[in-house]
C-alpha positions in Angstrom: -4.1 40.1 70.3 -3.2 42.5 67.4 -3.2 40.8 64.0 -1.0 42.5 61.3 -1.9 41.5 57.8 -1.4 40.8 54.9 1.7 38.6 55.1 4.0 37.0 52.5 6.3 34.0 52.5 9.3 36.1 51.8 12.0 36.3 54.4 14.2 39.3 54.9 17.7 38.1 55.9 19.1 39.9 58.9 22.8 40.2 58.0 25.6 39.4 60.3 26.6 42.5 62.2 23.1 44.0 62.3 22.0 45.2 65.7 18.4 46.3 66.0 17.8 48.5 69.1 14.6 50.0 70.4 13.4 51.5 73.7 9.8 51.6 74.8 7.9 53.2 77.6 6.4 50.9 80.3 3.3 50.3 78.1 5.3 49.2 75.1 5.2 52.3 72.9 8.4 53.0 71.0 10.4 55.9 72.2 13.6 55.2 70.2 14.8 52.9 67.5 18.1 52.8 65.6 18.9 52.8 61.9 19.1 49.0 61.6 15.7 48.6 63.3 14.1 51.2 60.9 15.8 49.7 57.7 14.7 46.1 58.3 11.2 46.9 59.5 10.4 48.9 56.3 8.6 51.6 58.4 9.7 55.2 58.5 11.2 56.5 61.7 8.1 58.8 62.1 5.7 55.8 61.8 7.6 53.9 64.5 8.1 56.6 67.1 5.2 56.6 69.5 3.7 53.4 67.9 3.1 50.3 70.0 5.9 47.8 69.5 3.4 45.2 68.4 3.2 47.1 65.1 5.9 44.5 64.1 4.0 41.5 65.5 3.7 38.6 63.0 0.6 36.5 63.2 2.7 33.4 63.3 3.9 34.3 66.7 1.8 32.5 69.4 0.1 34.5 72.1 2.0 32.4 74.7 5.3 33.9 73.6 4.1 37.5 74.4 2.3 36.4 77.6 5.7 34.9 78.7 7.5 38.1 77.6 5.3 40.5 79.6 5.2 38.2 82.6 9.0 38.1 82.6 9.8 41.8 82.1 7.1 43.1 84.4 8.7 40.9 87.1 11.9 42.8 86.5 13.8 40.0 84.7 15.3 40.1 81.2 13.7 38.0 78.5 15.5 36.4 75.6 14.0 34.4 72.8 13.4 34.0 69.1 10.9 36.4 67.5 9.4 36.4 64.0 8.6 39.9 63.0 6.5 41.3 60.2 7.9 44.1 58.0 5.7 46.8 56.7 5.2 45.1 53.3 4.2 41.8 54.9 7.6 40.1 54.6 9.1 38.5 57.7 12.4 38.4 59.5 13.7 36.4 62.5 15.7 37.9 65.3 17.1 36.8 68.7 15.6 39.4 71.0 16.8 40.4 74.4 14.3 42.6 76.3 15.5 44.1 79.5 13.6 46.4 82.0 15.0 49.8 82.7 14.7 51.0 86.3 14.5 54.6 87.6 14.3 55.1 91.4 13.4 51.4 91.9 10.6 51.4 89.4 10.4 50.1 85.8 10.6 53.1 83.5 10.6 51.3 80.2 12.3 48.5 78.3 15.2 48.2 76.0 15.3 45.6 73.2 18.5 44.4 71.4 17.9 42.1 68.5 20.6 40.1 66.7 20.7 37.7 63.8 19.8 34.1 65.0 21.3 30.9 63.9 19.2 28.7 61.6 18.9 25.8 63.9 17.3 28.0 66.5 14.9 29.5 64.0 13.8 26.0 62.8 13.2 24.8 66.3 11.3 28.0 67.3 9.2 27.7 64.0 8.2 24.2 64.9 7.4 24.9 68.5 5.5 28.1 67.8 3.4 26.3 65.2 2.4 23.7 67.8 1.5 26.3 70.3 -0.7 28.1 67.7 -2.4 24.9 66.9 -3.0 24.2 70.6 -0.8 21.2 70.3 1.7 22.4 72.9 1.4 19.6 75.5 4.8 19.0 77.1 6.4 22.3 75.9 6.3 25.8 77.1 8.2 29.1 77.4 10.0 30.4 80.4 11.8 33.8 80.2 11.9 33.3 76.4 13.5 29.9 76.5 11.7 26.8 75.1 11.3 24.3 77.9 9.7 21.0 78.6 6.8 21.0 80.9 4.7 18.5 82.9 5.5 15.9 85.5 8.0 14.0 83.3 10.1 17.2 82.9 10.0 17.8 86.6 11.1 14.3 87.2 14.1 14.6 84.8 15.1 17.8 86.6 14.9 16.1 90.0 16.8 13.0 88.8 19.5 15.1 87.3 19.8 16.9 90.7 20.0 13.6 92.5 22.7 12.3 90.2 24.8 15.4 90.5 24.6 15.5 94.3 25.4 11.8 94.6 28.5 12.4 92.6 29.4 15.2 95.0 28.7 12.8 97.9 31.1 10.3 96.4 33.8 12.8 96.1 33.4 13.8 99.7 33.2 10.2 100.9 30.3 11.0 103.0 27.4 8.8 104.1 24.0 10.4 103.8 20.9 10.1 105.9 17.7 8.8 104.4 14.3 9.5 105.8 13.7 11.7 108.9 16.0 10.0 111.4 16.5 6.6 109.9 18.2 4.6 108.4 21.8 5.5 107.2 22.4 4.9 103.6 25.8 4.3 102.0 26.7 6.1 98.8 26.3 2.7 97.1 22.7 2.6 98.2 22.2 6.2 97.1 23.4 5.2 93.6 20.9 2.3 93.5 18.3 4.9 94.3 19.3 7.1 91.4 19.0 4.0 89.1 15.5 3.6 90.3 14.5 7.0 88.9 12.7 5.5 85.9 10.2 3.7 88.0 9.9 6.3 90.7 8.0 8.6 88.4 4.4 7.8 89.4 5.1 7.9 93.1 6.8 11.3 92.9 3.9 12.6 90.9 1.5 11.5 93.6 3.7 12.9 96.4 4.5 9.7 98.2 8.2 9.7 98.1 10.7 11.0 100.6 14.3 11.0 99.7 16.0 13.1 102.3 19.5 12.7 101.2 21.6 15.2 103.0 23.9 15.6 100.0 22.0 13.8 97.3 18.5 15.4 97.2 17.7 17.9 100.0 15.1 19.5 97.6 13.0 16.3 97.3 11.5 16.6 100.8 8.1 15.1 100.2 7.7 13.1 103.5 6.6 9.5 103.0 8.9 6.6 102.7 12.5 5.7 103.5 15.0 3.8 101.3 16.6 0.9 103.1 20.4 0.6 102.6 20.2 -3.1 103.7 18.4 -4.5 100.6 17.8 -1.6 98.3 14.0 -1.6 98.9 11.5 0.9 100.2 10.6 0.7 103.8 7.1 1.3 105.1 5.7 4.8 105.1 7.1 7.0 107.9 
């Protein structure tokens, strides 16, 4: 990964109303950049045109951020996240960057980046997370399409539990009964609510793939076949 040095601890404020725009070819070389981009970077227009965009890379940016960026945009999706850039004199500036693929005849012909001033709370969060990633202390956190996200089985469980809770609420509004297990038994909405309250202790079983909660409205995505929830006494039945 390119390392641009030296660096200082001086921040260049990106004023409200500034819009930094650049366009690159598919390999990341700058084909165009606007006046705000040139002014804040400290480079001359001639130095930037034709140069790789990583001429602005600050060494405090973790490699995971750029791996996530390239993975996202090469897949044809837009990427948006916080970026710490290095100016020519070594000073730094933070931007909220949106990088979007440009298509011509169905193929990626380049990328356009629009960078705006970020809010300070987002900068402080990104600074902490990026420092952990650089220090290889990023367990439980990651980047997806530029967004800072929780990772690991606990995060997957929280997502699943949130889905269950939301779908149970929908089931209550519909007044529907939902089927649990493959063909048995029927579970009332009340039993389904008891199931959602069990989410805290369900974690290890979900991780090992032993739970089946085939709620027609509550959790169709959680289709790991194994056990059925009994509406009679709120306990797990034997494995199916």
